[in-house]
C-alpha positions as CSV (number, residue, x, y, z in Angstrom):
1,M,52.6,110.7,110.6
2,S,53.5,110.0,107.0
3,M,51.6,111.9,104.4
4,V,50.7,110.1,101.1
5,P,49.8,112.6,98.4
6,L,46.5,111.8,96.9
7,R,46.3,114.2,94.0
8,P,46.8,118.0,93.6
9,V,43.9,120.1,94.8
10,A,41.6,121.1,91.9
11,S,43.1,123.9,89.9
12,D,39.8,125.7,89.5
13,G,40.6,127.9,92.4
14,A,38.0,126.3,94.7
15,F,39.4,126.2,98.2
16,P,36.4,126.7,100.5
17,P,37.1,127.5,104.1
18,G,37.3,124.3,106.2
19,T,39.0,122.3,103.5
20,R,41.9,120.1,104.9
21,V,45.1,120.2,102.9
22,G,48.6,118.9,103.1
23,H,51.9,120.6,102.2
24,R,55.1,118.6,101.7
25,T,57.1,120.8,104.1
26,W,54.5,122.3,106.5
27,G,52.2,119.3,106.9
28,E,48.5,119.4,107.4
29,G,46.4,122.4,107.6
30,E,42.9,123.9,107.2
31,V,41.9,126.5,104.6
32,M,40.8,129.6,106.5
33,S,40.1,131.9,103.5
34,E,40.5,132.4,99.8
35,E,40.5,135.9,98.4
36,G,41.4,136.8,94.9
37,N,44.6,135.0,94.0
38,R,45.6,134.2,97.6
39,I,44.7,131.4,100.0
40,T,45.3,131.5,103.8
41,I,45.9,128.2,105.6
42,L,46.4,127.5,109.3
43,F,49.0,124.7,109.4
44,E,49.2,122.6,112.5
45,T,53.0,123.0,112.8
46,V,53.9,126.4,111.4
47,G,50.7,128.5,111.9
48,Y,49.2,130.7,109.3
49,R,50.6,130.9,105.8
50,T,49.2,132.9,102.9
51,L,50.0,131.4,99.5
52,S,49.6,132.5,95.9
53,L,46.9,130.4,94.2
54,P,48.7,130.5,90.8
55,A,51.9,129.1,92.5
56,V,49.9,126.5,94.4
57,Q,48.2,125.3,91.3
58,A,51.2,125.4,89.0
59,R,53.5,123.5,91.4
60,G,50.9,121.2,92.9
61,L,51.8,122.4,96.4
62,L,48.7,121.2,98.2
63,T,47.1,117.8,98.4
64,P,43.6,117.0,99.8
65,V,43.5,115.4,103.3
66,P,40.5,113.6,104.5
67,S,38.7,115.4,107.3
68,T,39.2,114.1,110.8
69,A,35.5,113.1,110.9
70,T,36.0,110.6,108.1
71,R,39.3,109.1,109.3
72,N,39.4,105.6,110.8
């Protein structure tokens, strides 16, 4: 599956659990939690990864992915 980046996820630190995101290397995943300056995502191919929110925001590491409920 080819991922087309839509836009970086909002830099306001809002990553509610359940948000679908994409990463250039790790593919698609779902936000499991956001605590302080860290976000934990369960990626489909590599499992859980905890990332630094400042690094995610500064480098545009995540892009939003439409939820499976809205895909055609």
